[in-house]
C-alpha positions in Angstrom: 144.0 69.2 172.6 142.3 68.2 170.3 139.9 71.3 171.0 142.8 73.3 170.8 143.8 72.3 167.4 140.3 73.0 166.0 140.1 76.4 167.7 142.9 77.1 165.3 142.2 76.1 162.4 138.5 77.8 163.1 140.7 80.4 163.4 143.1 80.2 160.4 139.9 79.6 158.7 137.7 83.0 159.9 141.6 84.5 158.7 141.0 83.4 155.7 137.3 84.2 154.7 137.8 87.5 155.6 140.5 87.9 153.6 138.5 86.5 150.7 136.4 89.0 151.4 139.0 92.1 151.2 140.4 90.7 148.2 137.0 90.3 146.7 135.9 94.2 147.6 139.3 95.6 146.2 139.2 93.9 143.1 135.4 94.8 142.7 136.6 98.5 143.8 139.4 97.9 141.0 136.8 97.5 137.7 134.8 99.6 138.8 136.9 102.9 139.2 138.8 100.9 135.6 134.8 101.2 134.3 134.4 104.1 135.0 137.7 106.2 133.8 137.3 104.5 130.6 134.0 103.6 129.5 131.3 105.6 131.7 133.2 109.1 132.0 133.4 109.3 128.3 129.3 109.1 127.7 129.2 111.7 130.9 130.9 114.3 129.8 130.3 114.0 126.1 126.5 113.4 126.9 126.3 117.1 127.5 126.6 117.9 124.5 124.4 118.6 122.1 123.8 120.0 118.2 123.4 124.0 118.3 120.0 125.5 117.0 120.2 127.7 114.1 117.8 130.5 114.6 115.0 130.9 112.5 115.1 134.8 110.2 112.0 136.6 111.1 109.7 137.1 108.7 109.8 133.7 107.6 106.4 132.5 105.3 104.5 133.9 103.5 100.5 135.4 104.8 101.1 133.2 108.2 102.2 129.6 105.9 105.5 128.7 108.7 108.5 128.2 105.6 109.2 124.6 104.7 112.1 124.2 107.1 115.6 123.6 105.7 117.3 120.2 105.2 120.6 120.5 108.6 123.7 118.8 108.3 124.9 117.1 111.2 128.7 117.5 111.1 131.6 116.9 113.4 134.3 118.9 112.6 138.4 117.5 114.3 142.1 117.7 114.4 145.1 116.9 114.7 144.7 113.3 115.4 148.6 112.8 115.6 148.2 108.7 115.1 151.5 107.8 116.7 154.1 106.0 114.4 156.3 103.5 114.1 159.5 105.3 115.3 158.4 108.2 117.5 155.8 106.1 119.3 156.5 103.7 122.2 153.4 100.9 122.3 151.8 102.4 126.2 151.9 105.9 124.7 150.3 103.9 121.6 147.6 102.5 123.5 146.8 105.5 126.1 146.4 107.8 123.9 144.7 105.9 121.1 142.3 104.9 123.7 141.2 108.1 124.6 140.4 109.0 121.6 139.0 105.5 120.3 136.7 106.0 123.1 136.1 109.3 122.4 135.3 109.0 118.5 132.5 105.9 119.1 130.9 107.4 122.5 130.6 110.7 120.4 129.1 109.2 117.0 126.6 107.1 119.1 125.6 109.6 121.2 125.6 112.5 119.1 124.1 111.0 115.9 126.1 112.8 113.3 125.7 112.6 109.0 129.6 113.9 108.5 133.2 113.7 109.9 135.1 116.4 108.8 139.1 115.4 110.1 141.6 118.6 109.1 144.9 117.0 108.9 148.1 116.0 110.8 145.8 111.9 111.0 149.0 110.6 111.0 151.9 112.3 112.8 155.0 110.0 111.1 152.9 109.9 107.5 155.9 112.4 105.9 158.7 109.7 106.1 157.0 105.9 106.9 157.9 103.2 105.1 155.1 101.8 103.0 155.2 98.4 105.6 154.5 101.3 108.1 152.0 103.4 106.4 149.7 100.5 106.2 149.6 100.0 109.7 149.0 103.1 110.4 146.1 103.0 108.5 144.7 100.3 110.4 145.0 101.3 113.2 142.6 104.5 112.1 140.4 102.7 110.6 139.9 100.4 114.0 140.4 103.8 115.9 137.8 105.8 114.0 135.3 103.3 112.7 131.6 104.1 111.5 128.4 103.1 110.3 127.8 103.3 107.0 125.5 106.0 106.8 128.3 108.0 108.1 130.7 109.9 105.9 134.0 110.1 106.7 135.8 113.3 104.9 140.0 114.5 105.8 142.3 117.1 104.1 146.0 116.3 104.6 148.4 117.8 107.0 151.9 118.8 106.9 152.3 115.1 109.1 150.5 112.9 106.6 152.6 114.0 103.4 155.4 116.4 104.6 155.8 120.3 104.8 155.9 121.6 101.0 160.1 121.2 100.7 158.7 116.9 102.3 155.4 116.6 100.3 155.8 114.2 96.2 153.5 112.8 94.8 153.4 109.9 95.7 153.0 110.4 99.6 149.6 112.9 98.0 148.7 109.8 96.0 149.1 107.9 98.8 146.9 109.7 101.5 143.8 110.0 99.0 144.1 106.6 98.4 143.0 106.4 101.9 140.9 109.7 102.2 138.4 110.4 99.4 140.5 112.9 97.3 137.1 114.6 96.5 138.5 118.7 96.8 134.3 119.5 96.0 131.9 117.6 98.7 128.4 118.7 98.1 125.2 117.6 100.4 122.2 118.7 101.3 122.7 121.5 99.1 125.7 122.9 101.1 129.4 123.5 99.4 132.7 122.7 100.6 136.0 122.8 99.6 138.7 120.6 100.4 141.9 122.7 100.6 145.5 120.5 100.0 146.9 123.6 102.5 150.5 122.1 102.3 150.2 122.7 98.9 149.8 126.0 98.8 153.4 127.4 99.0 153.1 129.8 96.9 156.2 129.5 94.4 155.0 128.1 91.7 156.2 124.5 91.7 154.3 121.4 90.2 152.6 120.5 93.1 151.8 124.3 94.2 150.6 125.2 90.7 148.1 122.1 90.4 146.1 122.3 93.5 146.1 126.2 92.4 144.4 124.8 89.1 142.4 123.3 90.8 141.1 125.5 93.0 140.8 128.3 90.8 138.7 125.5 88.3 136.6 125.1 91.7 136.0 129.1 92.3 135.1 129.1 88.2 132.3 126.2 89.0 131.3 127.9 91.6 130.4 131.5 90.3 129.0 129.6 87.5 126.3 127.8 89.9 125.6 131.4 92.2 124.6 133.1 88.7 120.3 132.6 88.0 121.6 131.7 84.5 124.4 130.2 82.8 126.6 133.1 81.6 129.5 132.5 78.6 132.3 130.0 79.3 129.9 127.7 82.2 129.7 125.3 79.3 126.9 122.5 81.0 128.3 121.0 83.1 126.0 120.1 86.4 125.3 123.2 88.5 126.4 123.0 92.3 124.0 124.5 94.8 124.2 128.3 95.4 125.2 128.4 98.4 129.0 129.5 99.4 131.1 127.4 100.3 133.0 126.0 103.4 137.0 126.2 103.6 138.0 123.2 105.4 142.1 122.7 105.5 144.5 121.9 107.1 146.5 125.3 107.6 145.4 128.9 109.1 145.2 131.0 106.9 147.3 134.3 108.1 147.2 135.8 110.7 150.2 137.1 113.7 149.5 135.4 116.0 147.0 133.9 118.8 146.7 137.2 121.0 143.3 137.5 120.3 142.2 134.1 120.9 140.1 133.3 123.7 138.8 130.5 125.4 140.5 127.9 128.5 141.5 125.8 124.7 143.0 128.9 123.5 147.3 128.8 123.5 148.6 129.9 126.7 149.3 132.9 127.7 153.9 132.6 126.9 152.7 131.4 123.2 149.2 133.7 122.8 152.3 136.2 121.9 154.7 134.0 119.6 154.5 135.2 115.8 153.7 132.7 113.1 155.9 131.5 110.3 154.0 131.9 106.9 154.1 128.9 105.4 154.5 127.3 108.7 152.4 127.5 111.4 149.7 129.2 109.1 149.4 130.1 105.3 151.3 133.3 104.0 149.6 136.5 103.3 149.4 136.5 99.7 147.9 132.9 99.6 145.1 134.0 102.5 143.9 136.6 100.3 144.0 134.5 97.0 141.3 131.8 98.8 139.3 134.4 100.5 139.2 136.4 96.7 138.5 132.8 95.1 135.8 131.2 96.6 134.6 133.5 98.8 133.7 131.5 101.8 131.4 131.7 104.4 133.0 130.3 106.9 136.4 128.5 107.2 137.6 125.3 109.8 141.6 124.7 110.4 143.3 123.2 112.4 147.5 122.4 112.4 147.4 125.0 115.4 145.9 122.5 118.5 144.7 125.1 119.8 141.4 127.2 119.9 141.0 130.3 118.0 138.2 132.5 116.0 138.8 135.0 113.7 137.0 137.6 111.6 139.1 137.9 108.0 137.8 140.2 105.4 133.9 141.0 104.8 133.4 139.2 108.4 133.7 135.8 107.2 134.8 133.3 110.4 137.4 130.8 110.4 137.5 128.7 113.1 141.0 126.6 114.9 139.9 123.6 115.9 141.9 122.2 118.8 143.5 118.2 118.8 141.3 115.9 119.0 144.2 114.0 121.0 145.8 113.9 124.8 149.6 114.1 123.9 148.8 117.4 122.4 146.2 118.7 124.8 144.7 118.2 128.7 141.9 119.3 127.0 140.7 118.2 124.1 137.2 118.6 121.8 135.7 119.0 118.7 133.4 121.4 117.1 129.8 120.0 116.1 127.7 122.5 113.4 124.2 122.4 112.2 124.9 124.1 108.5 121.9 124.6 106.4 122.6 126.2 102.3 122.0 129.8 103.7 123.4 129.3 107.6 125.3 127.9 110.3 125.5 127.4 114.0 128.5 125.7 116.1 129.4 124.5 119.6 132.3 122.5 121.4 131.8 119.5 122.6 134.7 119.2 125.1 136.0 115.6 125.9 137.6 113.9 129.5 140.2 116.2 131.2 143.3 114.0 130.8 144.2 115.3 135.0 140.5 114.3 135.7 141.4 110.7 134.6 144.8 110.8 136.4 143.4 112.4 139.5 140.6 109.8 139.5 143.0 107.0 139.6 145.3 108.4 142.3 142.1 109.1 144.6 141.4 105.5 144.3 144.6 103.6 144.3 145.0 106.2 148.1 141.4 104.5 149.0 142.3 101.6 148.2 145.7 101.4 149.7 143.6 102.5 152.9 140.8 99.6 153.0 143.7 98.0 152.7 145.7 98.3 155.6 142.9 99.2 158.2 142.2 95.5 158.5 146.6 95.4 160.0 145.9 97.9 162.0 149.0 99.7 160.5 147.0 102.6 160.3 144.9 102.4 163.1 148.4 102.0 165.2 149.3 106.1 164.5 145.5 106.9 165.3 145.7 105.1 168.9 149.2 106.6 169.9 148.2 110.2 168.9 145.2 109.9 171.1 147.7 108.7 174.3 149.9 111.5 173.3 146.6 114.2 173.5 145.6 112.6 176.1 149.0 113.3 178.2 148.8 116.8 177.0 145.8 117.4 178.4 146.2 116.1 182.3 149.5 118.3 182.2 
């Protein structure tokens, strides 16, 4: 009697030990999958990105002496982060999307060490109608997601979701945005001029806000033209001269183009959307305003957002415009950002892709299936059908 009790107790202890060991393995596996999908995958994917190299011009230097290299500015360009607000943002959607952007941004800043980060509008999803309390909450979450070291500058332009479309925007919303982000329209660093355009205000209908925006751009145009001259011409005054390089234009709305039919690449617009005509002043700037910007500012490069898809367009005089895709899984399965190595006279761009959302979800599904098998194998629920199939096959062979 005593020996049977001891045997039953020992069997029970062995069963508990086996189950405890299985639970430990399952916990370790779950932690490993979470660690990979929520942390390590960002390092593995972004580690493959590197800053583009500038071509050394032929004949640099004189009499065989190498020319001193120009200082290179390393800049990151991202767009359409669309941080969800209090009205349309479900808490789970907020958590998932903001975690993805936070991990991607923090990993990129740590690995790539940019000097400046530009966000090309639609930073927030509900800035056009959010209350002061909701706006303060959105801004606090933004600085948590996009925190950066003091030596890295972060600059942003306004998008239609930040201050509203032309019929929604007002001075209050614009000032509220500029209070958070530097209102400076002209930013110069390392001999490079960046013009930060409030493209939402370029409706061209003569409204008060639009007139002020155009007056600012005309003033910047005059200042740039004066700086291009070797000797300050009449009318330039004694104001500080800017670097003589042609500016880089940063804005939310792209310049006018009919559609995305000529855009290519894996992150271009889907085929069923490429040939949809763009609406002026809604999808792109009007043809008239686009021509004005090119004439006034004579940029060498334009970067824009808004469409959530990638595109490269050559405007007149060979000016390249790059539409930067959305940085968020909410708008794209394969988000990305642009890396720029820029000097006063040259630039080189490269694209850095972030982890694909479908790849992360597939990893979770495969891991869940494997964990389910690991759990069921000791119970015999998986092996029983297998043995039944073997017996059926043996009977079939003997017939």
